[in-house]
All heavy atoms as a GROMACS GRO file, in nm:
protein
  477
    1MET      N    1  -0.808   1.774  -0.227
    1MET     CA    2  -0.670   1.795  -0.189
    1MET      C    3  -0.671   1.866  -0.047
    1MET      O    4  -0.588   1.842   0.033
    1MET     CB    5  -0.594   1.890  -0.284
    1MET     CG    6  -0.534   1.814  -0.400
    1MET     SD    7  -0.642   1.725  -0.507
    1MET     CE    8  -0.710   1.850  -0.608
    2LYS      N    9  -0.774   1.950  -0.026
    2LYS     CA   10  -0.778   2.018   0.102
    2LYS      C   11  -0.801   1.927   0.221
    2LYS      O   12  -0.747   1.944   0.330
    2LYS     CB   13  -0.882   2.134   0.104
    2LYS     CG   14  -0.879   2.229   0.211
    2LYS     CD   15  -0.986   2.340   0.193
    2LYS     CE   16  -0.976   2.432   0.310
    2LYS     NZ   17  -1.080   2.539   0.294
    3PHE      N   18  -0.880   1.825   0.194
    3PHE     CA   19  -0.906   1.723   0.297
    3PHE      C   20  -0.780   1.662   0.353
    3PHE      O   21  -0.764   1.645   0.475
    3PHE     CB   22  -1.000   1.620   0.249
    3PHE     CG   23  -1.033   1.511   0.340
    3PHE    CD1   24  -1.124   1.532   0.444
    3PHE    CD2   25  -0.963   1.389   0.334
    3PHE    CE1   26  -1.146   1.424   0.533
    3PHE    CE2   27  -0.986   1.286   0.427
    3PHE     CZ   28  -1.078   1.308   0.523
    4TRP      N   29  -0.690   1.619   0.262
    4TRP     CA   30  -0.565   1.557   0.302
    4TRP      C   31  -0.468   1.650   0.376
    4TRP      O   32  -0.390   1.608   0.455
    4TRP     CB   33  -0.501   1.490   0.181
    4TRP     CG   34  -0.576   1.375   0.129
    4TRP    CD1   35  -0.641   1.373   0.009
    4TRP    CD2   36  -0.609   1.251   0.198
    4TRP    NE1   37  -0.705   1.246  -0.008
    4TRP    CE2   38  -0.688   1.176   0.106
    4TRP    CE3   39  -0.582   1.192   0.326
    4TRP    CZ2   40  -0.743   1.048   0.137
    4TRP    CZ3   41  -0.629   1.076   0.349
    4TRP    CH2   42  -0.708   0.997   0.261
    5LYS      N   43  -0.477   1.777   0.341
    5LYS     CA   44  -0.385   1.872   0.410
    5LYS      C   45  -0.437   1.900   0.550
    5LYS      O   46  -0.358   1.919   0.646
    5LYS     CB   47  -0.387   2.006   0.330
    5LYS     CG   48  -0.297   1.998   0.200
    5LYS     CD   49  -0.290   2.129   0.134
    5LYS     CE   50  -0.208   2.116   0.010
    5LYS     NZ   51  -0.197   2.243  -0.068
    6GLU      N   52  -0.565   1.897   0.568
    6GLU     CA   53  -0.624   1.929   0.706
    6GLU      C   54  -0.609   1.801   0.792
    6GLU      O   55  -0.613   1.823   0.919
    6GLU     CB   56  -0.768   1.972   0.687
    6GLU     CG   57  -0.788   2.103   0.620
    6GLU     CD   58  -0.933   2.143   0.591
    6GLU    OE1   59  -1.017   2.057   0.616
    6GLU    OE2   60  -0.954   2.252   0.549
    7HIS      N   61  -0.609   1.685   0.733
    7HIS     CA   62  -0.613   1.566   0.820
    7HIS      C   63  -0.482   1.487   0.803
    7HIS      O   64  -0.481   1.373   0.750
    7HIS     CB   65  -0.731   1.478   0.780
    7HIS     CG   66  -0.866   1.541   0.809
    7HIS    ND1   67  -0.926   1.615   0.711
    7HIS    CD2   68  -0.943   1.543   0.915
    7HIS    CE1   69  -1.036   1.658   0.757
    7HIS    NE2   70  -1.049   1.617   0.878
    8ALA      N   71  -0.375   1.553   0.843
    8ALA     CA   72  -0.238   1.497   0.819
    8ALA      C   73  -0.221   1.363   0.904
    8ALA      O   74  -0.162   1.266   0.856
    8ALA     CB   75  -0.132   1.593   0.860
    9SER      N   76  -0.278   1.357   1.026
    9SER     CA   77  -0.260   1.239   1.104
    9SER      C   78  -0.330   1.120   1.041
    9SER      O   79  -0.283   1.011   1.040
    9SER     CB   80  -0.311   1.259   1.244
    9SER     OG   81  -0.445   1.291   1.243
   10LEU      N   82  -0.452   1.142   0.990
   10LEU     CA   83  -0.532   1.034   0.921
   10LEU      C   84  -0.450   0.987   0.795
   10LEU      O   85  -0.436   0.870   0.775
   10LEU     CB   86  -0.665   1.082   0.878
   10LEU     CG   87  -0.750   0.989   0.791
   10LEU    CD1   88  -0.780   0.861   0.874
   10LEU    CD2   89  -0.872   1.056   0.744
   11ARG      N   90  -0.397   1.085   0.727
   11ARG     CA   91  -0.313   1.046   0.605
   11ARG      C   92  -0.193   0.964   0.639
   11ARG      O   93  -0.162   0.867   0.579
   11ARG     CB   94  -0.270   1.178   0.533
   11ARG     CG   95  -0.193   1.166   0.403
   11ARG     CD   96  -0.173   1.294   0.334
   11ARG     NE   97  -0.105   1.392   0.412
   11ARG     CZ   98   0.026   1.414   0.413
   11ARG    NH1   99   0.094   1.357   0.333
   11ARG    NH2  100   0.067   1.514   0.487
   12MET      N  101  -0.123   0.999   0.748
   12MET     CA  102  -0.001   0.925   0.780
   12MET      C  103  -0.041   0.787   0.841
   12MET      O  104   0.027   0.689   0.807
   12MET     CB  105   0.070   0.998   0.897
   12MET     CG  106   0.148   1.114   0.848
   12MET     SD  107   0.264   1.074   0.722
   12MET     CE  108   0.267   1.220   0.625
   13ILE      N  109  -0.151   0.770   0.905
   13ILE     CA  110  -0.195   0.643   0.957
   13ILE      C  111  -0.231   0.551   0.828
   13ILE      O  112  -0.189   0.439   0.828
   13ILE     CB  113  -0.315   0.655   1.047
   13ILE    CG1  114  -0.262   0.721   1.181
   13ILE    CG2  115  -0.381   0.523   1.080
   13ILE    CD1  116  -0.371   0.755   1.276
   14LEU      N  117  -0.302   0.603   0.736
   14LEU     CA  118  -0.344   0.531   0.620
   14LEU      C  119  -0.222   0.490   0.539
   14LEU      O  120  -0.214   0.373   0.492
   14LEU     CB  121  -0.446   0.607   0.538
   14LEU     CG  122  -0.583   0.622   0.582
   14LEU    CD1  123  -0.663   0.702   0.488
   14LEU    CD2  124  -0.642   0.483   0.590
   15ILE      N  125  -0.126   0.579   0.521
   15ILE     CA  126  -0.001   0.548   0.447
   15ILE      C  127   0.075   0.438   0.519
   15ILE      O  128   0.116   0.342   0.455
   15ILE     CB  129   0.083   0.672   0.427
   15ILE    CG1  130   0.018   0.773   0.330
   15ILE    CG2  131   0.220   0.636   0.384
   15ILE    CD1  132   0.090   0.910   0.326
   16ALA      N  133   0.079   0.450   0.652
   16ALA     CA  134   0.156   0.338   0.719
   16ALA      C  135   0.085   0.205   0.711
   16ALA      O  136   0.148   0.099   0.689
   16ALA     CB  137   0.164   0.388   0.865
   17LEU      N  138  -0.049   0.204   0.726
   17LEU     CA  139  -0.120   0.080   0.717
   17LEU      C  140  -0.111   0.014   0.576
   17LEU      O  141  -0.085  -0.103   0.566
   17LEU     CB  142  -0.268   0.107   0.749
   17LEU     CG  143  -0.300   0.124   0.895
   17LEU    CD1  144  -0.451   0.164   0.917
   17LEU    CD2  145  -0.263   0.005   0.985
   18PHE      N  146  -0.129   0.098   0.477
   18PHE     CA  147  -0.116   0.044   0.337
   18PHE      C  148   0.019  -0.004   0.311
   18PHE      O  149   0.044  -0.108   0.248
   18PHE     CB  150  -0.162   0.148   0.233
   18PHE     CG  151  -0.309   0.162   0.224
   18PHE    CD1  152  -0.360   0.294   0.181
   18PHE    CD2  153  -0.393   0.062   0.250
   18PHE    CE1  154  -0.496   0.310   0.163
   18PHE    CE2  155  -0.529   0.080   0.232
   18PHE     CZ  156  -0.581   0.199   0.193
   19PHE      N  157   0.119   0.072   0.360
   19PHE     CA  158   0.264   0.031   0.329
   19PHE      C  159   0.296  -0.106   0.400
   19PHE      O  160   0.350  -0.191   0.343
   19PHE     CB  161   0.355   0.140   0.380
   19PHE     CG  162   0.507   0.107   0.359
   19PHE    CD1  163   0.557   0.118   0.233
   19PHE    CD2  164   0.581   0.065   0.463
   19PHE    CE1  165   0.687   0.078   0.215
   19PHE    CE2  166   0.709   0.034   0.452
   19PHE     CZ  167   0.770   0.041   0.323
   20ILE      N  168   0.256  -0.110   0.535
   20ILE     CA  169   0.286  -0.233   0.608
   20ILE      C  170   0.213  -0.350   0.541
   20ILE      O  171   0.268  -0.464   0.519
   20ILE     CB  172   0.253  -0.217   0.752
   20ILE    CG1  173   0.358  -0.116   0.813
   20ILE    CG2  174   0.262  -0.351   0.830
   20ILE    CD1  175   0.322  -0.065   0.955
   21ALA      N  176   0.081  -0.332   0.512
   21ALA     CA  177   0.005  -0.442   0.450
   21ALA      C  178   0.061  -0.486   0.318
   21ALA      O  179   0.061  -0.601   0.288
   21ALA     CB  180  -0.140  -0.408   0.447
   22GLY      N  181   0.102  -0.391   0.240
   22GLY     CA  182   0.160  -0.416   0.110
   22GLY      C  183   0.296  -0.495   0.119
   22GLY      O  184   0.315  -0.593   0.043
   23ILE      N  185   0.378  -0.447   0.208
   23ILE     CA  186   0.504  -0.530   0.223
   23ILE      C  187   0.487  -0.673   0.279
   23ILE      O  188   0.541  -0.761   0.231
   23ILE     CB  189   0.597  -0.450   0.322
   23ILE    CG1  190   0.644  -0.317   0.261
   23ILE    CG2  191   0.724  -0.532   0.362
   23ILE    CD1  192   0.726  -0.326   0.138
   24VAL      N  193   0.387  -0.684   0.365
   24VAL     CA  194   0.362  -0.819   0.420
   24VAL      C  195   0.307  -0.899   0.309
   24VAL      O  196   0.341  -1.018   0.288
   24VAL     CB  197   0.262  -0.812   0.535
   24VAL    CG1  198   0.197  -0.948   0.569
   24VAL    CG2  199   0.326  -0.753   0.659
   25CYS      N  200   0.214  -0.854   0.226
   25CYS     CA  201   0.157  -0.930   0.118
   25CYS      C  202   0.264  -0.966   0.014
   25CYS      O  203   0.268  -1.085  -0.032
   25CYS     CB  204   0.043  -0.855   0.048
   25CYS     SG  205  -0.110  -0.851   0.134
   26VAL      N  206   0.357  -0.878  -0.016
   26VAL     CA  207   0.460  -0.908  -0.112
   26VAL      C  208   0.548  -1.016  -0.063
   26VAL      O  209   0.588  -1.113  -0.127
   26VAL     CB  210   0.535  -0.781  -0.153
   26VAL    CG1  211   0.664  -0.810  -0.219
   26VAL    CG2  212   0.458  -0.688  -0.230
   27ILE      N  213   0.586  -1.010   0.065
   27ILE     CA  214   0.675  -1.111   0.124
   27ILE      C  215   0.604  -1.239   0.132
   27ILE      O  216   0.657  -1.348   0.102
   27ILE     CB  217   0.726  -1.066   0.265
   27ILE    CG1  218   0.825  -0.941   0.238
   27ILE    CG2  219   0.796  -1.174   0.330
   27ILE    CD1  220   0.868  -0.873   0.376
   28MET      N  221   0.474  -1.244   0.172
   28MET     CA  222   0.398  -1.372   0.185
   28MET      C  223   0.390  -1.436   0.037
   28MET      O  224   0.407  -1.559   0.031
   28MET     CB  225   0.264  -1.348   0.244
   28MET     CG  226   0.256  -1.332   0.382
   28MET     SD  227   0.093  -1.291   0.457
   28MET     CE  228  -0.013  -1.392   0.356
   29GLY      N  229   0.362  -1.353  -0.060
   29GLY     CA  230   0.352  -1.409  -0.192
   29GLY      C  231   0.490  -1.454  -0.250
   29GLY      O  232   0.489  -1.551  -0.321
   30TRP      N  233   0.589  -1.389  -0.208
   30TRP     CA  234   0.728  -1.421  -0.253
   30TRP      C  235   0.762  -1.563  -0.199
   30TRP      O  236   0.835  -1.644  -0.265
   30TRP     CB  237   0.823  -1.314  -0.207
   30TRP     CG  238   0.960  -1.325  -0.268
   30TRP    CD1  239   1.010  -1.406  -0.366
   30TRP    CD2  240   1.066  -1.236  -0.236
   30TRP    NE1  241   1.142  -1.379  -0.392
   30TRP    CE2  242   1.184  -1.278  -0.312
   30TRP    CE3  243   1.088  -1.137  -0.143
   30TRP    CZ2  244   1.304  -1.211  -0.307
   30TRP    CZ3  245   1.209  -1.073  -0.135
   30TRP    CH2  246   1.310  -1.114  -0.215
   31LYS      N  247   0.722  -1.595  -0.080
   31LYS     CA  248   0.755  -1.720  -0.018
   31LYS      C  249   0.677  -1.840  -0.085
   31LYS      O  250   0.708  -1.958  -0.065
   31LYS     CB  251   0.718  -1.723   0.133
   31LYS     CG  252   0.812  -1.631   0.208
   31LYS     CD  253   0.782  -1.634   0.362
   31LYS     CE  254   0.875  -1.548   0.435
   31LYS     NZ  255   0.853  -1.552   0.576
   32MET      N  256   0.569  -1.805  -0.156
   32MET     CA  257   0.495  -1.917  -0.224
   32MET      C  258   0.544  -1.939  -0.370
   32MET      O  259   0.467  -1.925  -0.464
   32MET     CB  260   0.348  -1.878  -0.221
   32MET     CG  261   0.283  -1.855  -0.088
   32MET     SD  262   0.120  -1.791  -0.087
   32MET     CE  263   0.030  -1.936  -0.155
   33THR      N  264   0.668  -1.961  -0.384
   33THR     CA  265   0.729  -1.981  -0.515
   33THR      C  266   0.664  -2.094  -0.586
   33THR      O  267   0.648  -2.202  -0.541
   33THR     CB  268   0.877  -2.001  -0.496
   33THR    OG1  269   0.942  -1.902  -0.426
   33THR    CG2  270   0.944  -2.016  -0.639
   34GLY      N  271   0.630  -2.069  -0.716
   34GLY     CA  272   0.578  -2.171  -0.804
   34GLY      C  273   0.423  -2.181  -0.795
   34GLY      O  274   0.363  -2.270  -0.859
   35LYS      N  275   0.357  -2.106  -0.709
   35LYS     CA  276   0.212  -2.119  -0.697
   35LYS      C  277   0.149  -1.987  -0.754
   35LYS      O  278   0.198  -1.881  -0.731
   35LYS     CB  279   0.177  -2.128  -0.542
   35LYS     CG  280   0.222  -2.260  -0.492
   35LYS     CD  281   0.188  -2.273  -0.347
   35LYS     CE  282   0.247  -2.399  -0.286
   35LYS     NZ  283   0.222  -2.410  -0.147
   36LEU      N  284   0.037  -2.012  -0.822
   36LEU     CA  285  -0.028  -1.892  -0.883
   36LEU      C  286  -0.088  -1.804  -0.770
   36LEU      O  287  -0.098  -1.675  -0.792
   36LEU     CB  288  -0.140  -1.940  -0.976
   36LEU     CG  289  -0.202  -1.838  -1.064
   36LEU    CD1  290  -0.096  -1.766  -1.145
   36LEU    CD2  291  -0.308  -1.898  -1.148
   37ALA      N  292  -0.134  -1.858  -0.655
   37ALA     CA  293  -0.184  -1.773  -0.550
   37ALA      C  294  -0.075  -1.680  -0.502
   37ALA      O  295  -0.112  -1.572  -0.459
   37ALA     CB  296  -0.237  -1.867  -0.436
   38GLY      N  297   0.049  -1.718  -0.499
   38GLY     CA  298   0.157  -1.631  -0.458
   38GLY      C  299   0.167  -1.508  -0.546
   38GLY      O  300   0.183  -1.400  -0.498
   39LEU      N  301   0.146  -1.528  -0.671
   39LEU     CA  302   0.145  -1.420  -0.768
   39LEU      C  303   0.036  -1.316  -0.736
   39LEU      O  304   0.059  -1.198  -0.735
   39LEU     CB  305   0.142  -1.457  -0.911
   39LEU     CG  306   0.141  -1.358  -1.017
   39LEU    CD1  307   0.260  -1.271  -1.012
   39LEU    CD2  308   0.119  -1.418  -1.149
   40GLY      N  309  -0.085  -1.376  -0.709
   40GLY     CA  310  -0.198  -1.289  -0.682
   40GLY      C  311  -0.178  -1.211  -0.548
   40GLY      O  312  -0.212  -1.098  -0.542
   41ILE      N  313  -0.119  -1.271  -0.449
   41ILE     CA  314  -0.092  -1.206  -0.325
   41ILE      C  315   0.006  -1.093  -0.349
   41ILE      O  316   0.002  -0.980  -0.294
   41ILE     CB  317  -0.047  -1.301  -0.214
   41ILE    CG1  318  -0.165  -1.398  -0.184
   41ILE    CG2  319  -0.001  -1.234  -0.095
   41ILE    CD1  320  -0.129  -1.510  -0.093
   42MET      N  321   0.109  -1.123  -0.433
   42MET     CA  322   0.207  -1.013  -0.455
   42MET      C  323   0.148  -0.896  -0.533
   42MET      O  324   0.184  -0.782  -0.505
   42MET     CB  325   0.321  -1.077  -0.537
   42MET     CG  326   0.414  -1.165  -0.454
   42MET     SD  327   0.544  -1.243  -0.550
   42MET     CE  328   0.654  -1.102  -0.570
   43LEU      N  329   0.059  -0.928  -0.622
   43LEU     CA  330  -0.008  -0.819  -0.697
   43LEU      C  331  -0.099  -0.736  -0.607
   43LEU      O  332  -0.106  -0.608  -0.620
   43LEU     CB  333  -0.094  -0.873  -0.818
   43LEU     CG  334  -0.007  -0.929  -0.926
   43LEU    CD1  335  -0.095  -0.995  -1.028
   43LEU    CD2  336   0.080  -0.820  -0.994
   44ILE      N  337  -0.168  -0.803  -0.511
   44ILE     CA  338  -0.238  -0.726  -0.414
   44ILE      C  339  -0.154  -0.631  -0.330
   44ILE      O  340  -0.185  -0.518  -0.301
   44ILE     CB  341  -0.330  -0.820  -0.325
   44ILE    CG1  342  -0.433  -0.886  -0.402
   44ILE    CG2  343  -0.383  -0.751  -0.202
   44ILE    CD1  344  -0.502  -1.003  -0.330
   45GLY      N  345  -0.035  -0.686  -0.291
   45GLY     CA  346   0.059  -0.612  -0.222
   45GLY      C  347   0.106  -0.490  -0.301
   45GLY      O  348   0.128  -0.382  -0.245
   46LEU      N  349   0.129  -0.510  -0.428
   46LEU     CA  350   0.169  -0.400  -0.518
   46LEU      C  351   0.062  -0.292  -0.524
   46LEU      O  352   0.100  -0.175  -0.518
   46LEU     CB  353   0.203  -0.453  -0.657
   46LEU     CG  354   0.244  -0.348  -0.758
   46LEU    CD1  355   0.376  -0.283  -0.721
   46LEU    CD2  356   0.257  -0.415  -0.892
   47VAL      N  357  -0.059  -0.330  -0.528
   47VAL     CA  358  -0.175  -0.235  -0.527
   47VAL      C  359  -0.177  -0.150  -0.402
   47VAL      O  360  -0.196  -0.034  -0.399
   47VAL     CB  361  -0.311  -0.303  -0.559
   47VAL    CG1  362  -0.425  -0.220  -0.536
   47VAL    CG2  363  -0.316  -0.363  -0.701
   48LEU      N  364  -0.154  -0.226  -0.288
   48LEU     CA  365  -0.157  -0.154  -0.156
   48LEU      C  366  -0.038  -0.052  -0.149
   48LEU      O  367  -0.056   0.058  -0.102
   48LEU     CB  368  -0.147  -0.251  -0.048
   48LEU     CG  369  -0.275  -0.337  -0.021
   48LEU    CD1  370  -0.240  -0.445   0.079
   48LEU    CD2  371  -0.386  -0.251   0.022
   49LEU      N  372   0.078  -0.090  -0.201
   49LEU     CA  373   0.192   0.010  -0.203
   49LEU      C  374   0.162   0.121  -0.291
   49LEU      O  375   0.199   0.238  -0.256
   49LEU     CB  376   0.318  -0.068  -0.246
   49LEU     CG  377   0.370  -0.174  -0.146
   49LEU    CD1  378   0.492  -0.253  -0.212
   49LEU    CD2  379   0.417  -0.105  -0.023
   50LEU      N  380   0.107   0.096  -0.409
   50LEU     CA  381   0.067   0.208  -0.496
   50LEU      C  382  -0.039   0.305  -0.431
   50LEU      O  383  -0.036   0.424  -0.458
   50LEU     CB  384   0.019   0.158  -0.631
   50LEU     CG  385   0.133   0.100  -0.716
   50LEU    CD1  386   0.074   0.034  -0.842
   50LEU    CD2  387   0.238   0.207  -0.756
   51ALA      N  388  -0.128   0.241  -0.355
   51ALA     CA  389  -0.233   0.322  -0.290
   51ALA      C  390  -0.162   0.411  -0.181
   51ALA      O  391  -0.206   0.525  -0.164
   51ALA     CB  392  -0.337   0.230  -0.223
   52ALA      N  393  -0.068   0.360  -0.112
   52ALA     CA  394   0.005   0.443  -0.017
   52ALA      C  395   0.069   0.555  -0.079
   52ALA      O  396   0.071   0.670  -0.032
   52ALA     CB  397   0.103   0.349   0.061
   53LEU      N  398   0.136   0.526  -0.201
   53LEU     CA  399   0.200   0.637  -0.276
   53LEU      C  400   0.104   0.734  -0.329
   53LEU      O  401   0.135   0.859  -0.326
   53LEU     CB  402   0.283   0.570  -0.387
   53LEU     CG  403   0.372   0.664  -0.470
   53LEU    CD1  404   0.479   0.718  -0.374
   53LEU    CD2  405   0.430   0.588  -0.586
   54MET      N  406  -0.010   0.693  -0.365
   54MET     CA  407  -0.119   0.778  -0.418
   54MET      C  408  -0.169   0.880  -0.305
   54MET      O  409  -0.177   0.997  -0.330
   54MET     CB  410  -0.230   0.706  -0.471
   54MET     CG  411  -0.343   0.794  -0.529
   54MET     SD  412  -0.495   0.705  -0.559
   54MET     CE  413  -0.556   0.675  -0.392
   55ILE      N  414  -0.185   0.829  -0.187
   55ILE     CA  415  -0.229   0.909  -0.078
   55ILE      C  416  -0.125   1.014  -0.042
   55ILE      O  417  -0.147   1.125  -0.014
   55ILE     CB  418  -0.269   0.825   0.043
   55ILE    CG1  419  -0.386   0.743   0.015
   55ILE    CG2  420  -0.293   0.909   0.170
   55ILE    CD1  421  -0.423   0.637   0.125
   56TYR      N  422  -0.002   0.967  -0.042
   56TYR     CA  423   0.121   1.055  -0.013
   56TYR      C  424   0.123   1.176  -0.109
   56TYR      O  425   0.137   1.291  -0.080
   56TYR     CB  426   0.243   0.976  -0.015
   56TYR     CG  427   0.368   1.075  -0.003
   56TYR    CD1  428   0.402   1.110   0.131
   56TYR    CD2  429   0.440   1.109  -0.107
   56TYR    CE1  430   0.516   1.197   0.153
   56TYR    CE2  431   0.552   1.192  -0.089
   56TYR     CZ  432   0.585   1.238   0.039
   56TYR     OH  433   0.696   1.318   0.054
   57ASN      N  434   0.097   1.142  -0.240
   57ASN     CA  435   0.111   1.243  -0.348
   57ASN      C  436  -0.010   1.331  -0.363
   57ASN      O  437  -0.004   1.439  -0.420
   57ASN     CB  438   0.133   1.183  -0.486
   57ASN     CG  439   0.278   1.131  -0.492
   57ASN    OD1  440   0.370   1.190  -0.433
   57ASN    ND2  441   0.301   1.020  -0.562
   58LYS      N  442  -0.133   1.303  -0.304
   58LYS     CA  443  -0.249   1.381  -0.315
   58LYS      C  444  -0.228   1.525  -0.265
   58LYS      O  445  -0.290   1.619  -0.313
   58LYS     CB  446  -0.364   1.318  -0.243
   58LYS     CG  447  -0.436   1.200  -0.313
   58LYS     CD  448  -0.512   1.261  -0.423
   58LYS     CE  449  -0.587   1.153  -0.488
   58LYS     NZ  450  -0.656   1.203  -0.614
   59VAL      N  451  -0.148   1.540  -0.157
   59VAL     CA  452  -0.127   1.669  -0.094
   59VAL      C  453  -0.055   1.768  -0.191
   59VAL      O  454  -0.077   1.886  -0.196
   59VAL     CB  455  -0.040   1.653   0.035
   59VAL    CG1  456  -0.015   1.789   0.096
   59VAL    CG2  457  -0.121   1.568   0.128
   60PHE      N  458   0.033   1.710  -0.282
   60PHE     CA  459   0.113   1.789  -0.364
   60PHE      C  460   0.055   1.820  -0.503
   60PHE      O  461   0.123   1.878  -0.590
   60PHE     CB  462   0.249   1.725  -0.376
   60PHE     CG  463   0.323   1.701  -0.251
   60PHE    CD1  464   0.324   1.567  -0.202
   60PHE    CD2  465   0.366   1.806  -0.175
   60PHE    CE1  466   0.393   1.545  -0.078
   60PHE    CE2  467   0.433   1.782  -0.052
   60PHE     CZ  468   0.438   1.657  -0.001
   61GLN      N  469  -0.069   1.778  -0.526
   61GLN     CA  470  -0.126   1.807  -0.658
   61GLN      C  471  -0.176   1.948  -0.667
   61GLN      O  472  -0.213   2.010  -0.576
   61GLN     CB  473  -0.250   1.713  -0.678
   61GLN     CG  474  -0.215   1.576  -0.710
   61GLN     CD  475  -0.336   1.487  -0.746
   61GLN    OE1  476  -0.451   1.538  -0.710
   61GLN    NE2  477  -0.312   1.380  -0.805
   0.00000   0.00000   0.00000
């Protein structure tokens, strides 16, 4: 927890990258209606969004 408090700029960069990549994956997968690959891409996007949320919450544990 102390690492994330000391490196706030790194934390914000990682959160932004994971968030943007997650949203892009979800939108790309959403456009692939009816294809199983689209579902997989959306699930990867969901994992990236949850990773961004996990990094954000690490400071408050």
